[in-house]
N, C-alpha and C positions, 0 to 999 in steps of 0.2 A: 329253862334256858331260853334266852331271847336272841334272835338272829336278825340282823339288819344287813341287807345286801345292797351294795352299790357297785357300779361298773369298775372292774379292775383297771388301774392305770398302769399299763404295761411298761411305759417308759420311765416310771418311777420305781420299778422293781429292780433294785440294784443287783440282785442275784441273777436275774435274767440277763441284764446288761453285761455282767461279768462273764456269764456263760457265752454270750454272743461274741465277745471279744476273743475268748479262747477258741471257740468253734470257728470263727472267721479266720483267725491266724492259721489254724490247722487247714482250713479249706483253701487258703491262698497257697500254702505249701503244696497241697495236692493238685491245685490248678496249674501251678508252674511245672510240676513234674509231669502231670498228665499231658500238658502241651509239649514239653521237651522230649519225652521218651520216644514217641513215634518218629519225630523228626530226626533225633539222634540215631535211632535205629536205621532210618533210611540213609542218613549220611554215612554211617559206619559200614553198613552192609550193601547199600545201593540195590536192595532187593525187597520189593513190597511183601513178598511171601515171608521172608525172615522177619521183617518188621511186624507182620501180622502174628507170627508165632510169639514174639516177645510180648506184644500187647495182650494176646489171648492167655498166655501163661499167667500174667499178672492178675487178670480178671478171675481165672480159675482159683488162684491162691486166695484172693480176697473172698470169694464166695464160700470156699470150704472153711476158711477160718472164721467167717461171720457166724457160722453155726456155733462154734466154740465161744465166740464173743458174746452171743446171746445168753449162753449159760452163765458165763462170768458176770454179765451185767445183772443177772437176777440173784446171783450168789453173794456178790461183794459190793461194797459202796461204789456207786457209779462215778462219783467225782474223783475218787482215788484212782479208778481205772483210767479216767481222762488224763490225770497227771502222769501215770505210768506210760501211757501211750505217747504222750508228748515227749517224755524223756527218751523213750526208744526212738522216736522220730529224730531227735537231735543226733543220736549216735549214728543212725543209718544215713541221714543227710550229710553228716560230716564225712562218713566213709565214702559216699558217692563223690563228694568234693575232692577228696584226696585222689580217687581214681581218675577223675577228670584232669586234675593238675598233673598227674603222672603220665597223662596221655595213654591210659590203660583201658579206655572204653572200647570194648569189643562186643561181638554178639553175645559171648558168654557172660561177660561182666554186666552188660546191660540187662540181660535176662535175669541174672541173679539179683541185681539192684531192684528191678521192677517187681520181682516176686516177693522179696523181703519187705519192701515198702507197702506193697499191696496186702501182704499178710498182716503187717502192723495195723493197717486200716481195718481189716476184717476183725481182728481181735479186740480192738479198743473203740472203734467209732460207734458201735452199737450202744455202748455205755453212755457216750456223749449225747446221742440222740434220745435215749430213754430218760436221761436225767432231766430233760426239759419238763416232763410231767411233774417232777418234784419241785419245780421252780415257778410254774405258771398254772393258774387255776383253769378249769375247763371253760369258763365263760370268756377267757381271753386266748384260748388255744388257736382259734382260727386266725386271729390277728397276729399271734406269734409266728405261726407258720407262714403267713403272708409276708411278714417282716423278714423271715428267713429266706423266702423266695427272692425278695429284693436284694438281700445280701448276696445270694448266689449269683444273681444277675450282675451285680456290681463286680464280683470276682471274675466273672466271665468277661465283663467289659474291660477290666484292667489286666486280667491274667494273660490274655493273648498278646497284646502289644508289649507288656512287660516281659513275658516269657520270650517273645521274639527278640527284644532288645538285649536281654541277658544272654540268650543263646548266640546272638550275633557276636558277642565278646568271647564267649566260651562256655562250655557246659559246666565248668567249675563255678562260674558265677551263679548259675541256677542253683547249684548245691549250697552255696553260701546263703542265698536268699531263703532257701528252704530251712536251713539250720536256724536262721534268725526267727522265722515264722514259728517253728516248733518251740523255740525258747520263749517267745511271748505266750504261746498257748500253755506252756508249762507253768509260767509265773501266774497267769490268771486262773488256771485250774487250782493252783495252790491257794490263792486268795479265796476262791469259791469253796474249797474244802474247809477252810477255817470258818466261814460263815455257816456252812452246812452243819458243822459240829455244834456250834452255839445254838442253832435252831432246834436240833434234836433234843436239847436239854429242856425245851419247852413242851415236849410231848406232841408236836405237830410237825408237818412237813416244813413249814416256815412261818414263824409268827409275823414277820414283816409282810409276807404275802397276804396273810389273813387280814391284817390291819389295812393294807392297801386296797384289798378287795371289799372292805367295809364290813367284815364279819366281827360282830361284837357279842361276846358270850359272857353270861354271868356264872358259868361253871368253869372248872379247871381245864376242860378239853372240849374240842369241837369234833363231833363225829361226822366229819365230811365224807361223802361217798361219791364214787364216780357213777357213770350212767348204767353200770351193770350191778350196782348194789355192793361193791367191794369197798372196804375202807381205804381211804387215800391219805390218811394223816401220817402213816408210817413210811419211812424210806425203805428201800429194799433190804438193807442190812438190819434195820430195826425189826422188820417183819420176820426176818430169818431168826432173830433172837426169840420172837414170840412163838414161832413154830419151828422148833429145832429138829423135826424129823428129817432125816437125810435120805435122799434117793440117789440113784445112779445118774450120771450125766446123760446117758442114753434115754432114761425114763423122763428126765426133765426136758430134753430136746423133743421127745415124742409128744409130751404134753403141750408144748407150744404149737406144734404142727396140728395136733388133734383139735385144739381149741380153735385155731384159725380156720380149719376146714369145716368145723361145726357151725360156722357163721356164714350163712349165705350172702350176707351183706359185705363180706370181706374176702372169703376164700375164692369164690368164683371169679372175682374181678382180677385176681393176680395173674391168671392165665392170659387175659387180655393185655395187661400191662407188660407181661413178658414178651409177647409177640410184637407189640408196638415199639418197645424199647429196642429189641433186636433189629427190626426193620429200619427205624429212623436213625439209630446210632451207626448201623452199617452203612447207610447212605451218606451220612456226614463224614465218616471215616474214609469212604471211597473218594469223596470230593477232595478231602485234605490230601490223601495220598496222590491223587491225580494232579493236583496243583503243584505239589513238590516235585513230582516226576516231570512236570512240564517246565520246570526251571524257575518257578516263583520263589521269592525270598521268604525266609522264616518270619521276618517282620510283617510282610504283607499277609501271609497266612494268619498270623496272630491278629492282625487288624480286622480280618474277616470275623474272627471270633468276637472281637470287640463290638463290631457292628450288630451282631446277633445279640450280644449281651446288652447293648443299649435298648434294643426292642424289648427284651425280657425285663429290663428295669422299668420300662413304661408299663408293661403288663403287670409287674409286681406292685407298682403304685396304684394301679386300678383294681388289683385283686381284693384289697380290703373292702372295697365298695361292692364288688360282685358277690363274694362269698356269703355275706349276710342276706342278700336280696334274691339271688338266683339259686335254684336247687343244684346241689352238688352233682347229681346225676346228669343234668343238662350241661353243666360246665365240663364234665368229663367227656361226654360224647362230642361236644363242640371242639374241645382241645384235641381229642384223638383224630377227628376228621381233618383238622388243620394240618396235623402231621402227615396224614396219608396224602392229602392233596399236594402238600409241599414236596414230598418224596417223588411224586410223579413229575412235578415241574422241574425238579433238580436234574432229571435226566435230559432236559431240553436246553439247559443253559450252561455255558462254560466260562463266561466272563466273570471275574471276581465281583464286580458291582451287582450283576444280576443274581449271583449266588447269594449275596447278602440280602437282597430284596426278598428272594424266595424263602430263605431260611427265617428271615425276620417275620414275615407274614405267618409262617408255620408255627412259630413259638410264641406268638403274641398272647394266646390264652393259656399257655403252659403254666405260668405262675399261679393263676387262679385255679387251674385243675389240680396242681400239686398241693396248694394251700388247702383246698377243700378235702381232697382225699386223705392227705396226711393228717390234717386236723381232726377229721372224723375218726381216723384210725386211733389217734392218741386218746380221744375221748372214750371210744368204745372199748379199749383194751384195759383190763385191770392192771394196776401198778405192778403187782407181784409177777405178772406174766409178760410185762412189756418188753423186757430184754429178749426173751426167746421168741415172742411174737414178732418183734421187729426184725430179728435175724431170719426167722422163717419167711417173713414177707419179703425181706431183701433178697434172700436166695431164690425164692420163687419168682419175684418180679424181675430180677436181673440174671436169672439162671442161664439164659441163653446169650447174655452179652459177650462172653468169651469168644463166641462165634463171629461177632461183628468185625473185629480186625482181620479174622481169617477170611470171612466173606469178601471184605474189601481187598485184601492182599492177593488172594488167589483169583478172585473175580477179575481184577484188573489184568492179571497175568494171562488168564485163560480166555475171557469173553469180552474184555474191554469195559470202559467206563459206563457207557449208556446202558448196556445190558445188565451190568451189575446193579446199577441204581434201580432199574425197573424190577429186578428180583426183590430188592428191598421194599419198593413201593407196593408190590403185591402182598408182602407180609403185613404192611401197615393197613392195607385195605381189608385183609382178613380180620385184623383186630377191630376195625370199625364195625364190620358186619356182626361180629360176636357181641360187641358192646350194645348195638341196637337191639339184639335179641336177648339181652340179659336183664331180666325184670328187676333183680336186686340192685343193679347198678343204676338203672333208670329211676328207682324209687328213692335214692339218697336225697334227703331234704336240705333245707337251708341251715346255716350254722346254729340258729337258736333252737332247732329241733333235733340236733344231733344226739344229745343225751337221752331224750325220750325215744327216739328211733332205735338207738342201741339197746335200750332196756327191752323194747318190744321183741327184738330178735333174741335177746338173752333168755327171755321167758318163754320163747316158742318151744 
């Protein structure tokens, strides 16, 4: 067998581009609802504490169902799960639209809508994230993650003003836009499913990807393997056919957590991510709640998110240049430090323009941090464990996030804006201190050495 390797041309990978359209459409729907739900909760209840309960309940539902979603993603075809999740999104978004038209949005109905939509995300989003490894080779994973970061920044850039504009007309218009987004996601997921089925007939993850990456073999199949020595040519459902042994859902879930914590390059980092996520997101939520309570319009609040999104878009443009050149551990510590410093400064500024400046400076390196950490995770994790490992990492990394709206809501009520943000900043500072003391995090290398680095830990 003769193998010739050339750089993978990501933007000529039609399967990845189709996946990106589907995932972006779903992401826009989530961005619109994520922007609208806390403001609708404040408008309906006029109580930050009740708004925090609605937001926290949705996060809990997503985290719990993410565990089940990881099992589903490793048991069943991931593209099919993407399609099912989009179809369910159409139904739930349509129901939310009807409630808004009927002027039936109350604390109870908003709580139910947020929990159900969050549960949908938990069950099906892991499959979409994990499907990326079936569509993109390891040598392009860092660039793919950087592109995804740019996409996320663009969504934030557009989601805030668009959500504020739609919400200014009425909550029902947000529901209509969400329904359209999920429809596009469903159509493109269906297109991707068709391509995936044809690719399986060739006995590899994707013949088009192999050709685009420059793999030429004189044998009938290419035994491609990831950084841990696991075969990657089979999709999750094909692997299930090859290994029909059935285990309980609990055993499968435990396997994902056990593997993750057996890896010092991955497991220990998640505690740090959990703390920084809680502190930084609680600080941002506190700022948003305080602006609404101070009488600022939904459109202005959305424009603040657009300003931050513009900075993140710049960071995402720079990320593909940073990830291959700067060690991932250095990028991670720099990004975490920026968030901690920004949280402290947020307690000192109240004007919208100043908030945008502080938040923008805080998140400039966030796309590079995310691209590096998520890219390394995808390369290091074997395909057959990716769904469960993704869900375990998501639950651990975001496990404390349900507390963020509660900290913001009750903090504003009990101790005020400045003190609440300082509590959040203290959490961020703790995360940075832990990162500086974490040898495994500091040792994460540049993109070209990810596979080698992952193999070293696998063989330890």
